[in-house]
N, CA, C and O atoms as a Tinker XYZ file with bonds, in Angstrom:
   416  protein
     1  N    205.851000  139.533000   79.932000    73     2
     2  CA   204.890000  139.034000   80.800000    64     1     3
     3  C    205.274000  138.610000   81.584000    63     2     4     5
     4  O    206.006000  137.622000   81.657000    81     3
     5  N    204.626000  139.649000   82.829000    73     3     6
     6  CA   204.466000  139.560000   84.188000    64     5     7
     7  C    203.226000  138.620000   84.874000    63     6     8     9
     8  O    202.008000  138.796000   84.886000    81     7
     9  N    204.188000  137.408000   85.511000    73     7    10
    10  CA   203.329000  136.755000   86.423000    64     9    11
    11  C    201.996000  137.190000   86.910000    63    10    12    13
    12  O    201.977000  138.355000   87.307000    81    11
    13  N    200.945000  136.575000   86.972000    73    11    14
    14  CA   199.748000  137.486000   87.380000    64    13    15
    15  C    199.408000  136.654000   88.723000    63    14    16    17
    16  O    199.749000  135.481000   88.873000    81    15
    17  N    198.833000  137.260000   89.492000    73    15    18
    18  CA   198.387000  136.533000   91.246000    64    17    19
    19  C    196.654000  135.837000   90.664000    63    18    20    21
    20  O    196.028000  135.786000   89.605000    81    19
    21  N    196.484000  135.460000   91.905000    73    19    22
    22  CA   195.028000  134.481000   91.731000    64    21    23
    23  C    193.861000  135.065000   91.654000    63    22    24    25
    24  O    192.879000  134.427000   91.273000    81    23
    25  N    193.769000  136.646000   92.080000    73    23    26
    26  CA   192.634000  137.745000   92.467000    64    25    27
    27  C    192.847000  138.354000   91.101000    63    26    28    29
    28  O    191.982000  139.088000   90.623000    81    27
    29  N    193.789000  138.122000   90.555000    73    27    30
    30  CA   193.711000  139.032000   88.510000    64    29    31
    31  C    193.278000  138.003000   88.223000    63    30    32    33
    32  O    192.392000  138.189000   87.388000    81    31
    33  N    193.426000  136.740000   88.497000    73    31    34
    34  CA   192.951000  135.860000   87.425000    64    33    35
    35  C    191.663000  135.209000   87.500000    63    34    36    37
    36  O    190.871000  135.058000   86.571000    81    35
    37  N    191.519000  134.792000   88.853000    73    35    38
    38  CA   190.095000  134.178000   89.474000    64    37    39
    39  C    189.048000  135.592000   89.744000    63    38    40    41
    40  O    187.900000  135.455000   90.168000    81    39
    41  N    189.496000  136.591000   89.506000    73    39    42
    42  CA   188.652000  137.812000   90.076000    64    41    43
    43  C    187.337000  137.467000   91.438000    63    42    44    45
    44  O    186.114000  137.478000   91.575000    81    43
    45  N    188.206000  137.270000   91.986000    73    43    46
    46  CA   187.667000  136.811000   93.045000    64    45    47
    47  C    187.384000  138.339000   93.932000    63    46    48    49
    48  O    186.533000  138.207000   94.811000    81    47
    49  N    187.939000  139.640000   93.820000    73    47    50
    50  CA   187.596000  140.908000   94.319000    64    49    51
    51  C    187.848000  141.009000   96.206000    63    50    52    53
    52  O    187.525000  141.908000   96.982000    81    51
    53  N    188.487000  139.799000   96.438000    73    51    54
    54  CA   188.908000  140.047000   97.643000    64    53    55
    55  C    190.576000  140.162000   98.031000    63    54    56    57
    56  O    191.171000  139.827000   99.055000    81    55
    57  N    190.929000  140.613000   97.108000    73    55    58
    58  CA   191.848000  142.038000   97.374000    64    57    59
    59  C    191.820000  142.982000   97.841000    63    58    60    61
    60  O    190.805000  143.678000   97.838000    81    59
    61  N    193.296000  143.437000   98.586000    73    59    62
    62  CA   192.629000  145.092000   99.122000    64    61    63
    63  C    192.252000  146.568000   97.969000    63    62    64    65
    64  O    192.971000  147.182000   97.180000    81    63
    65  N    190.895000  146.703000   98.330000    73    63    66
    66  CA   190.193000  147.299000   97.763000    64    65    67
    67  C    189.538000  146.816000   96.317000    63    66    68    69
    68  O    189.194000  147.483000   95.341000    81    67
    69  N    189.498000  145.215000   96.602000    73    67    70
    70  CA   188.646000  144.986000   95.773000    64    69    71
    71  C    186.528000  145.216000   95.593000    63    70    72    73
    72  O    185.806000  146.156000   95.926000    81    71
    73  N    186.294000  144.243000   95.116000    73    71    74
    74  CA   184.594000  144.768000   94.747000    64    73    75
    75  C    184.374000  143.821000   95.972000    63    74    76    77
    76  O    183.509000  144.448000   96.584000    81    75
    77  N    184.519000  143.176000   96.391000    73    75    78
    78  CA   184.173000  142.018000   97.843000    64    77    79
    79  C    184.929000  141.878000   98.737000    63    78    80    81
    80  O    184.925000  140.876000   99.452000    81    79
    81  N    185.790000  142.930000   98.883000    73    79    82
    82  CA   186.571000  142.780000   99.974000    64    81    83
    83  C    185.893000  143.254000  101.179000    63    82    84    85
    84  O    186.585000  142.929000  102.144000    81    83
    85  N    184.599000  144.023000  101.629000    73    83    86
    86  CA   183.796000  144.750000  102.082000    64    85    87
    87  C    183.513000  143.500000  103.125000    63    86    88    89
    88  O    183.718000  143.120000  104.278000    81    87
    89  N    182.802000  143.088000  101.691000    73    87    90
    90  CA   181.646000  141.746000  102.282000    64    89    91
    91  C    182.479000  140.490000  102.319000    63    90    92    93
    92  O    181.587000  139.643000  102.286000    81    91
    93  N    183.092000  140.131000  102.345000    73    91    94
    94  CA   184.156000  138.738000  102.387000    64    93    95
    95  C    185.174000  139.253000  103.462000    63    94    96    97
    96  O    185.190000  138.957000  104.657000    81    95
    97  N    185.828000  139.898000  102.935000    73    95    98
    98  CA   187.260000  140.128000  104.034000    64    97    99
    99  C    188.316000  140.497000  102.972000    63    98   100   101
   100  O    188.042000  140.378000  101.778000    81    99
   101  N    189.243000  140.840000  103.290000    73    99   102
   102  CA   190.796000  140.459000  101.992000    64   101   103
   103  C    190.920000  138.908000  102.711000    63   102   104   105
   104  O    190.771000  138.474000  103.853000    81   103
   105  N    191.360000  138.196000  101.081000    73   103   106
   106  CA   191.820000  137.087000  100.845000    64   105   107
   107  C    193.407000  137.237000  101.925000    63   106   108   109
   108  O    194.143000  138.210000  102.090000    81   107
   109  N    193.470000  135.964000  102.443000    73   107   110
   110  CA   194.934000  135.697000  103.072000    64   109   111
   111  C    195.905000  135.581000  102.373000    63   110   112   113
   112  O    197.024000  135.674000  102.878000    81   111
   113  N    195.692000  135.286000  100.674000    73   111   114
   114  CA   196.386000  135.307000   99.857000    64   113   115
   115  C    197.070000  136.807000   99.274000    63   114   116   117
   116  O    198.132000  136.952000   98.667000    81   115
   117  N    196.011000  137.909000   99.708000    73   115   118
   118  CA   196.339000  138.997000   99.092000    64   117   119
   119  C    197.112000  139.712000  100.291000    63   118   120   121
   120  O    197.551000  140.840000  100.064000    81   119
   121  N    197.289000  139.208000  101.409000    73   119   122
   122  CA   197.695000  140.710000  102.660000    64   121   123
   123  C    198.908000  139.420000  103.105000    63   122   124   125
   124  O    199.767000  139.880000  103.858000    81   123
   125  N    199.091000  138.043000  102.795000    73   123   126
   126  CA   199.950000  137.539000  103.984000    64   125   127
   127  C    201.417000  137.943000  103.618000    63   126   128   129
   128  O    202.008000  137.141000  102.894000    81   127
   129  N    202.046000  138.986000  103.980000    73   127   130
   130  CA   203.287000  139.171000  104.033000    64   129   131
   131  C    204.532000  138.005000  103.710000    63   130   132   133
   132  O    205.537000  138.216000  103.031000    81   131
   133  N    204.163000  136.730000  104.394000    73   131   134
   134  CA   205.629000  136.432000  105.169000    64   133   135
   135  C    205.297000  135.045000  103.602000    63   134   136   137
   136  O    205.906000  133.993000  103.406000    81   135
   137  N    204.230000  135.606000  102.849000    73   135   138
   138  CA   204.050000  134.611000  101.672000    64   137   139
   139  C    204.806000  135.638000  100.428000    63   138   140   141
   140  O    204.843000  135.280000   99.250000    81   139
   141  N    205.248000  136.638000  100.800000    73   139   142
   142  CA   205.972000  137.683000   99.592000    64   141   143
   143  C    206.762000  137.065000   98.818000    63   142   144   145
   144  O    207.685000  136.482000   99.387000    81   143
   145  N    206.716000  136.995000   97.728000    73   143   146
   146  CA   207.682000  136.904000   96.288000    64   145   147
   147  C    207.707000  134.364000   96.344000    63   146   148   149
   148  O    208.448000  133.498000   95.878000    81   147
   149  N    207.008000  134.373000   96.807000    73   147   150
   150  CA   206.684000  132.874000   96.320000    64   149   151
   151  C    206.192000  132.397000   95.147000    63   150   152   153
   152  O    205.008000  132.354000   94.810000    81   151
   153  N    207.469000  131.921000   94.334000    73   151   154
   154  CA   206.783000  131.587000   92.763000    64   153   155
   155  C    205.963000  132.990000   92.026000    63   154   156   157
   156  O    205.090000  133.372000   91.247000    81   155
   157  N    207.072000  133.379000   93.009000    73   155   158
   158  CA   207.305000  135.394000   91.617000    64   157   159
   159  C    205.723000  136.264000   92.401000    63   158   160   161
   160  O    205.236000  137.292000   91.929000    81   159
   161  N    205.091000  135.412000   93.843000    73   159   162
   162  CA   203.963000  136.122000   93.950000    64   161   163
   163  C    203.903000  137.211000   94.759000    63   162   164   165
   164  O    204.739000  137.222000   95.663000    81   163
   165  N    202.925000  138.411000   94.673000    73   163   166
   166  CA   203.089000  139.750000   95.528000    64   165   167
   167  C    201.987000  139.065000   96.504000    63   166   168   169
   168  O    200.902000  138.589000   96.169000    81   167
   169  N    202.638000  139.153000   97.983000    73   167   170
   170  CA   202.329000  138.466000   98.565000    64   169   171
   171  C    201.821000  136.889000   98.947000    63   170   172   173
   172  O    202.506000  136.382000   99.836000    81   171
   173  N    200.786000  136.082000   98.443000    73   171   174
   174  CA   200.297000  134.582000   98.648000    64   173   175
   175  C    199.233000  134.585000   97.384000    63   174   176   177
   176  O    198.264000  133.836000   97.257000    81   175
   177  N    199.599000  135.456000   96.627000    73   175   178
   178  CA   199.001000  135.851000   94.952000    64   177   179
   179  C    199.325000  134.436000   94.057000    63   178   180   181
   180  O    198.606000  133.886000   93.223000    81   179
   181  N    200.597000  134.078000   94.513000    73   179   182
   182  CA   200.817000  132.198000   93.283000    64   181   183
   183  C    201.108000  131.338000   94.508000    63   182   184   185
   184  O    202.053000  130.579000   94.291000    81   183
   185  N    200.500000  131.204000   95.933000    73   183   186
   186  CA   200.985000  130.204000   96.565000    64   185   187
   187  C    199.331000  129.874000   97.490000    63   186   188   189
   188  O    199.328000  129.229000   98.539000    81   187
   189  N    198.535000  130.227000   97.104000    73   187   190
   190  CA   196.908000  130.643000   97.750000    64   189   191
   191  C    196.673000  128.860000   97.699000    63   190   192   193
   192  O    195.739000  128.454000   98.391000    81   191
   193  N    197.333000  127.995000   97.055000    73   191   194
   194  CA   196.347000  126.804000   97.728000    64   193   195
   195  C    197.195000  126.664000   99.173000    63   194   196   197
   196  O    196.608000  126.231000  100.165000    81   195
   197  N    198.258000  126.957000   99.219000    73   195   198
   198  CA   198.873000  126.416000  100.773000    64   197   199
   199  C    198.357000  127.656000  102.025000    63   198   200   201
   200  O    198.784000  127.791000  103.172000    81   199
   201  N    197.494000  128.300000  101.429000    73   199   202
   202  CA   196.964000  129.230000  102.507000    64   201   203
   203  C    195.590000  129.053000  102.970000    63   202   204   205
   204  O    194.809000  129.171000  102.026000    81   203
   205  N    194.976000  128.795000  104.161000    73   203   206
   206  CA   194.276000  128.413000  104.596000    64   205   207
   207  C    192.675000  129.974000  104.383000    63   206   208   209
   208  O    193.055000  130.996000  104.955000    81   207
   209  N    191.733000  130.089000  103.957000    73   207   210
   210  CA   190.821000  131.230000  103.747000    64   209   211
   211  C    190.883000  131.819000  102.487000    63   210   212   213
   212  O    190.486000  132.940000  102.171000    81   211
   213  N    191.584000  130.701000  101.571000    73   211   214
   214  CA   191.216000  131.411000  100.448000    64   213   215
   215  C    189.898000  130.997000   99.592000    63   214   216   217
   216  O    189.215000  130.187000  100.219000    81   215
   217  N    189.450000  131.286000   98.527000    73   215   218
   218  CA   188.434000  130.900000   97.706000    64   217   219
   219  C    188.570000  130.219000   96.474000    63   218   220   221
   220  O    189.458000  130.505000   95.670000    81   219
   221  N    187.894000  129.502000   96.324000    73   219   222
   222  CA   187.245000  128.514000   95.572000    64   221   223
   223  C    185.836000  128.013000   94.979000    63   222   224   225
   224  O    184.912000  127.571000   95.660000    81   223
   225  N    185.845000  128.149000   93.745000    73   223   226
   226  CA   184.272000  127.804000   93.437000    64   225   227
   227  C    183.231000  128.741000   94.927000    63   226   228   229
   228  O    182.515000  128.282000   95.817000    81   227
   229  N    183.644000  130.198000   94.560000    73   227   230
   230  CA   182.372000  130.779000   95.283000    64   229   231
   231  C    182.345000  131.069000   97.155000    63   230   232   233
   232  O    181.849000  131.984000   97.813000    81   231
   233  N    183.281000  129.572000   97.650000    73   231   234
   234  CA   183.117000  129.641000   98.982000    64   233   235
   235  C    184.725000  129.797000   99.714000    63   234   236   237
   236  O    185.793000  129.339000   99.308000    81   235
   237  N    184.480000  130.483000  100.729000    73   235   238
   238  CA   185.782000  130.048000  101.800000    64   237   239
   239  C    185.972000  129.106000  101.788000    63   238   240   241
   240  O    184.993000  128.362000  101.837000    81   239
   241  N    187.715000  128.323000  101.695000    73   239   242
   242  CA   187.763000  127.212000  102.029000    64   241   243
   243  C    188.971000  127.225000  102.974000    63   242   244   245
   244  O    189.647000  128.251000  103.046000    81   243
   245  N    189.283000  126.137000  103.707000    73   243   246
   246  CA   189.668000  125.676000  105.017000    64   245   247
   247  C    191.303000  125.584000  104.374000    63   246   248   249
   248  O    191.797000  126.081000  103.361000    81   247
   249  N    191.905000  124.667000  105.514000    73   247   250
   250  CA   193.924000  124.535000  105.431000    64   249   251
   251  C    193.915000  123.869000  103.955000    63   250   252   253
   252  O    193.068000  123.582000  103.109000    81   251
   253  N    195.023000  123.799000  104.076000    73   251   254
   254  CA   195.456000  122.888000  102.945000    64   253   255
   255  C    195.248000  121.944000  102.387000    63   254   256   257
   256  O    194.850000  121.778000  101.234000    81   255
   257  N    195.637000  120.874000  103.578000    73   255   258
   258  CA   195.286000  119.553000  103.773000    64   257   259
   259  C    193.716000  119.473000  103.304000    63   258   260   261
   260  O    193.505000  118.680000  102.387000    81   259
   261  N    192.841000  120.032000  103.703000    73   259   262
   262  CA   191.507000  119.728000  102.899000    64   261   263
   263  C    191.563000  120.511000  101.869000    63   262   264   265
   264  O    191.320000  119.493000  101.222000    81   263
   265  N    191.623000  121.101000  101.294000    73   263   266
   266  CA   191.317000  121.189000  100.087000    64   265   267
   267  C    192.299000  121.432000   98.707000    63   266   268   269
   268  O    192.130000  122.076000   97.671000    81   267
   269  N    193.601000  120.440000   99.319000    73   267   270
   270  CA   195.123000  120.192000   98.089000    64   269   271
   271  C    193.944000  119.980000   96.849000    63   270   272   273
   272  O    193.641000  120.795000   95.977000    81   271
   273  N    193.254000  118.279000   97.129000    73   271   274
   274  CA   192.409000  117.960000   95.994000    64   273   275
   275  C    192.045000  118.974000   95.009000    63   274   276   277
   276  O    192.454000  119.278000   93.888000    81   275
   277  N    191.189000  119.371000   95.757000    73   275   278
   278  CA   190.544000  120.524000   94.611000    64   277   279
   279  C    191.575000  122.134000   93.866000    63   278   280   281
   280  O    191.542000  122.694000   92.771000    81   279
   281  N    192.278000  122.343000   94.985000    73   279   282
   282  CA   193.415000  122.975000   94.299000    64   281   283
   283  C    194.081000  122.594000   93.332000    63   282   284   285
   284  O    194.205000  123.321000   92.346000    81   283
   285  N    194.884000  120.877000   93.436000    73   283   286
   286  CA   195.320000  120.471000   92.294000    64   285   287
   287  C    194.588000  120.458000   91.164000    63   286   288   289
   288  O    195.381000  120.156000   90.272000    81   287
   289  N    193.044000  120.687000   90.504000    73   287   290
   290  CA   192.227000  120.073000   89.598000    64   289   291
   291  C    192.267000  122.026000   89.219000    63   290   292   293
   292  O    191.972000  122.470000   88.109000    81   291
   293  N    192.604000  122.731000   90.168000    73   291   294
   294  CA   192.964000  124.866000   89.828000    64   293   295
   295  C    193.515000  124.813000   88.517000    63   294   296   297
   296  O    194.571000  124.200000   88.359000    81   295
   297  N    192.884000  125.434000   87.433000    73   295   298
   298  CA   193.474000  126.038000   86.076000    64   297   299
   299  C    194.728000  127.027000   86.328000    63   298   300   301
   300  O    195.642000  127.233000   85.530000    81   299
   301  N    194.566000  127.604000   87.639000    73   299   302
   302  CA   195.564000  128.551000   88.100000    64   301   303
   303  C    196.455000  128.321000   88.614000    63   302   304   305
   304  O    197.446000  129.016000   88.390000    81   303
   305  N    196.539000  126.983000   89.767000    73   303   306
   306  CA   197.224000  126.407000   90.272000    64   305   307
   307  C    198.485000  125.564000   89.430000    63   306   308   309
   308  O    199.674000  125.438000   89.725000    81   307
   309  N    197.766000  125.093000   88.365000    73   307   310
   310  CA   198.780000  124.259000   87.061000    64   309   311
   311  C    199.403000  125.578000   86.009000    63   310   312   313
   312  O    200.434000  125.484000   85.343000    81   311
   313  N    198.652000  126.581000   86.052000    73   311   314
   314  CA   199.635000  127.752000   85.195000    64   313   315
   315  C    200.619000  128.289000   86.022000    63   314   316   317
   316  O    201.580000  128.866000   85.513000    81   315
   317  N    200.487000  128.153000   87.491000    73   315   318
   318  CA   201.541000  128.745000   88.301000    64   317   319
   319  C    202.510000  127.396000   87.888000    63   318   320   321
   320  O    203.415000  127.498000   87.060000    81   319
   321  N    202.248000  126.370000   88.453000    73   319   322
   322  CA   203.513000  125.661000   88.161000    64   321   323
   323  C    204.056000  124.968000   86.454000    63   322   324   325
   324  O    205.140000  124.531000   86.067000    81   323
   325  N    203.127000  125.090000   85.979000    73   323   326
   326  CA   203.835000  125.271000   84.648000    64   325   327
   327  C    204.959000  126.651000   84.300000    63   326   328   329
   328  O    206.037000  126.746000   83.713000    81   327
   329  N    204.087000  127.558000   84.976000    73   327   330
   330  CA   205.806000  129.013000   84.621000    64   329   331
   331  C    206.443000  128.901000   85.394000    63   330   332   333
   332  O    207.405000  129.667000   85.335000    81   331
   333  N    206.406000  127.913000   86.651000    73   331   334
   334  CA   207.271000  128.441000   87.545000    64   333   335
   335  C    208.165000  127.260000   87.209000    63   334   336   337
   336  O    209.241000  127.211000   87.804000    81   335
   337  N    207.903000  126.402000   86.430000    73   335   338
   338  CA   209.179000  124.546000   85.956000    64   337   339
   339  C    209.653000  124.468000   87.468000    63   338   340   341
   340  O    208.942000  124.458000   88.473000    81   339
   341  N    211.004000  124.416000   87.377000    73   339   342
   342  CA   211.496000  123.478000   88.536000    64   341   343
   343  C    211.711000  124.445000   89.548000    63   342   344   345
   344  O    212.020000  123.951000   90.632000    81   343
   345  N    211.655000  125.405000   89.517000    73   343   346
   346  CA   211.772000  126.593000   90.345000    64   345   347
   347  C    210.136000  126.457000   91.532000    63   346   348   349
   348  O    210.069000  126.899000   92.679000    81   347
   349  N    209.036000  125.732000   90.778000    73   347   350
   350  CA   207.991000  125.557000   91.456000    64   349   351
   351  C    207.983000  125.262000   92.948000    63   350   352   353
   352  O    208.736000  124.365000   93.328000    81   351
   353  N    207.244000  125.886000   93.832000    73   351   354
   354  CA   207.172000  125.567000   95.421000    64   353   355
   355  C    206.091000  125.186000   95.382000    63   354   356   357
   356  O    205.083000  125.797000   95.028000    81   355
   357  N    206.214000  124.008000   95.787000    73   355   358
   358  CA   204.957000  122.955000   96.636000    64   357   359
   359  C    204.460000  123.884000   97.486000    63   358   360   361
   360  O    204.792000  125.066000   97.577000    81   359
   361  N    203.339000  123.059000   98.340000    73   359   362
   362  CA   202.626000  123.679000   99.344000    64   361   363
   363  C    203.200000  122.980000  100.595000    63   362   364   365
   364  O    202.669000  123.377000  101.632000    81   363
   365  N    203.970000  122.220000  100.724000    73   363   366
   366  CA   204.956000  121.979000  101.814000    64   365   367
   367  C    205.977000  122.857000  101.746000    63   366   368   369
   368  O    206.464000  123.221000  102.817000    81   367
   369  N    206.541000  123.407000  100.447000    73   367   370
   370  CA   207.769000  124.216000  100.747000    64   369   371
   371  C    206.920000  125.751000  101.433000    63   370   372   373
   372  O    207.209000  126.558000  102.317000    81   371
   373  N    205.742000  125.580000  100.452000    73   371   374
   374  CA   205.293000  126.935000  101.027000    64   373   375
   375  C    205.228000  127.428000  102.309000    63   374   376   377
   376  O    205.485000  128.583000  102.648000    81   375
   377  N    204.758000  126.211000  103.246000    73   375   378
   378  CA   204.443000  126.503000  104.975000    64   377   379
   379  C    205.712000  126.317000  104.943000    63   378   380   381
   380  O    206.004000  127.436000  105.363000    81   379
   381  N    206.838000  125.754000  104.769000    73   379   382
   382  CA   208.292000  125.786000  105.422000    64   381   383
   383  C    208.907000  126.697000  105.185000    63   382   384   385
   384  O    209.906000  126.929000  105.865000    81   383
   385  N    208.493000  127.633000  104.019000    73   383   386
   386  CA   208.757000  128.999000  103.386000    64   385   387
   387  C    208.602000  130.112000  104.869000    63   386   388   389
   388  O    209.427000  130.690000  105.576000    81   387
   389  N    207.173000  130.028000  104.857000    73   387   390
   390  CA   205.968000  130.783000  105.658000    64   389   391
   391  C    206.600000  130.648000  107.057000    63   390   392   393
   392  O    207.016000  131.633000  107.666000    81   391
   393  N    206.640000  129.772000  107.399000    73   391   394
   394  CA   207.104000  129.351000  109.347000    64   393   395
   395  C    208.727000  129.634000  109.673000    63   394   396   397
   396  O    209.144000  130.083000  110.741000    81   395
   397  N    209.723000  129.195000  108.268000    73   395   398
   398  CA   210.692000  130.241000  108.704000    64   397   399
   399  C    210.705000  132.001000  108.802000    63   398   400   401
   400  O    211.431000  132.820000  109.366000    81   399
   401  N    209.972000  132.046000  108.276000    73   399   402
   402  CA   209.634000  133.427000  108.140000    64   401   403
   403  C    209.734000  134.466000  109.452000    63   402   404   405
   404  O    210.491000  135.254000  110.019000    81   403
   405  N    207.834000  133.619000  109.525000    73   403   406
   406  CA   207.438000  133.888000  110.948000    64   405   407
   407  C    208.814000  134.062000  112.341000    63   406   408   409
   408  O    209.069000  135.002000  113.094000    81   407
   409  N    209.400000  132.780000  112.195000    73   407   410
   410  CA   210.771000  132.706000  113.085000    64   409   411
   411  C    211.855000  133.482000  113.446000    63   410   412   413
   412  O    212.472000  133.388000  114.508000    81   411
   413  N    212.197000  134.686000  112.032000    73   411   414
   414  CA   213.204000  135.314000  111.890000    64   413   415
   415  C    213.091000  136.460000  112.395000    63   414   416
   416  O    214.032000  137.252000  112.345000    81   415
């Protein structure tokens, strides 16, 4: 079974070509090429909690520091953590990986 991305699980419709992309814009998790492969995701699809501008509870969220307490309660967040096990990349790991890719 392949590991699913947040937009496949949460059904937000903000992925490219999604039902809500035109109204709300493409989600940063669905288009961030620097997050590709993190936690085995397509773009930032399995690291959405570390990316500003993703959606939760029908609202577009802010930065990682602001939204982390909500994200840590999310079913999808905890699913990714369980599926990745010891290879799970934390929010801080994700930020460091993206930062290193930006300067490369």
